[in-house]
C-alpha positions in Angstrom: -5.8 19.9 46.2 -7.9 19.4 49.3 -6.2 19.0 52.6 -7.3 15.3 52.8 -5.8 14.6 49.3 -2.5 16.3 50.3 -2.4 14.2 53.5 -3.0 11.0 51.6 -0.3 11.9 49.1 2.3 12.3 51.8 1.8 8.7 52.9 2.2 7.2 49.5 5.2 6.4 47.3 6.2 9.2 45.0 6.8 12.9 45.5 4.3 15.2 47.3 5.8 18.0 45.2 4.9 16.1 42.0 1.4 15.6 43.3 1.1 19.3 44.0 2.4 20.2 40.5 0.0 17.8 38.8 -2.9 19.0 40.8 -2.0 22.6 40.1 -2.0 21.9 36.3 -5.4 20.1 36.7 -6.9 23.1 38.5 -5.6 25.6 36.0 -6.9 23.6 33.1 -10.3 23.3 34.7 -10.4 27.1 35.2 -9.6 27.5 31.5 -12.5 25.3 30.6 -14.8 27.2 32.9 -13.8 30.5 31.4 -14.3 29.1 27.9 -17.8 27.8 28.7 -18.8 31.1 30.3 -17.7 32.9 27.2 -19.6 30.5 25.0 -22.7 30.9 27.1 -22.4 34.7 27.1 -22.3 34.6 23.3 -25.0 32.0 23.0 -27.3 32.0 26.0 -29.5 29.3 24.7 -26.6 26.8 25.1 -26.2 27.6 28.8 -27.4 25.1 31.3 -30.9 25.8 32.5 -30.5 24.0 35.8 -27.7 24.4 38.3 -26.1 21.2 39.3 -26.4 19.8 42.8 -23.1 21.0 44.4 -23.1 18.2 46.9 -23.0 15.7 44.0 -20.3 17.8 42.2 -18.2 17.8 45.4 -18.6 14.1 45.8 -17.4 13.5 42.3 -14.5 15.9 42.6 -13.4 14.1 45.8 -13.7 10.7 44.1 -11.5 11.9 41.2 -9.0 13.6 43.5 -8.5 10.4 45.5 -8.1 8.4 42.3 -5.6 10.9 40.9 -3.5 10.8 44.1 -3.4 7.0 43.9 -2.5 7.1 40.2 0.3 9.7 40.8 1.8 7.4 43.5 1.4 4.3 41.4 3.1 5.8 38.3 6.0 7.6 39.9 8.6 5.4 38.1 6.8 5.6 34.7 6.4 9.4 35.0 10.2 9.8 35.3 11.0 7.3 32.4 12.3 8.4 29.0 9.2 7.0 27.3 6.7 9.0 29.5 6.2 11.8 27.0 5.4 9.5 24.1 3.1 7.3 26.1 1.3 10.3 27.6 0.8 11.8 24.1 -0.6 8.5 22.8 -3.0 8.3 25.7 -4.1 12.0 25.2 -4.7 11.5 21.5 -6.7 8.3 22.2 -8.8 10.0 25.0 -9.4 13.1 22.9 -10.8 11.0 20.1 -12.9 8.8 22.3 -14.3 11.8 24.2 -14.7 13.9 21.1 -13.2 16.9 22.8 -13.8 20.4 21.5 -11.1 23.0 21.2 -11.3 24.4 24.8 -11.2 20.9 26.3 -8.3 19.9 24.0 -6.4 22.9 25.2 -7.2 22.1 28.8 -6.1 18.5 28.3 -2.8 19.7 27.0 -2.3 22.1 29.9 -3.4 19.5 32.5 -0.6 17.2 31.4 2.3 19.6 31.6 3.9 18.3 34.7 3.0 14.6 34.5 6.3 13.4 33.0 8.6 14.6 35.7 9.7 12.7 38.8 
C-alpha cells in the first residue's frame, strides 16, 4: 500500500489494520499472477507481450484502484464483519470469475486476494 493510501485509510471509518491485511492479500495475489504469467511466457515465448506498457499509465491505474479499494474497505466495514460476509463474497467472486472468464492463475489469485476481507 502506498504511503498516501495508508494515510487516507487512517482518516476513514474502519480499521487501518484491516486495510493493511486486505492490501497485503491483494499484493501477494498479484505477485502470484505475475509469476504465473512469466512461467507461461518462458514456456511459450510467442504469447509474451511484444511491447512494454507505459509505466506511468500503469502507476496511474494502480493509484486509482488503490484509492477506490481504500474507500470500499471503509464503506464496507460493517458488512465485512457480518455473518453473511463469506457467502456474499463467494457469490460475488463466482459471478466475477464467470464474467471475466478467469484462467486458473487468476482464479487462484482471486481466491488468495479475498482471504482477509470478511474480518472486521
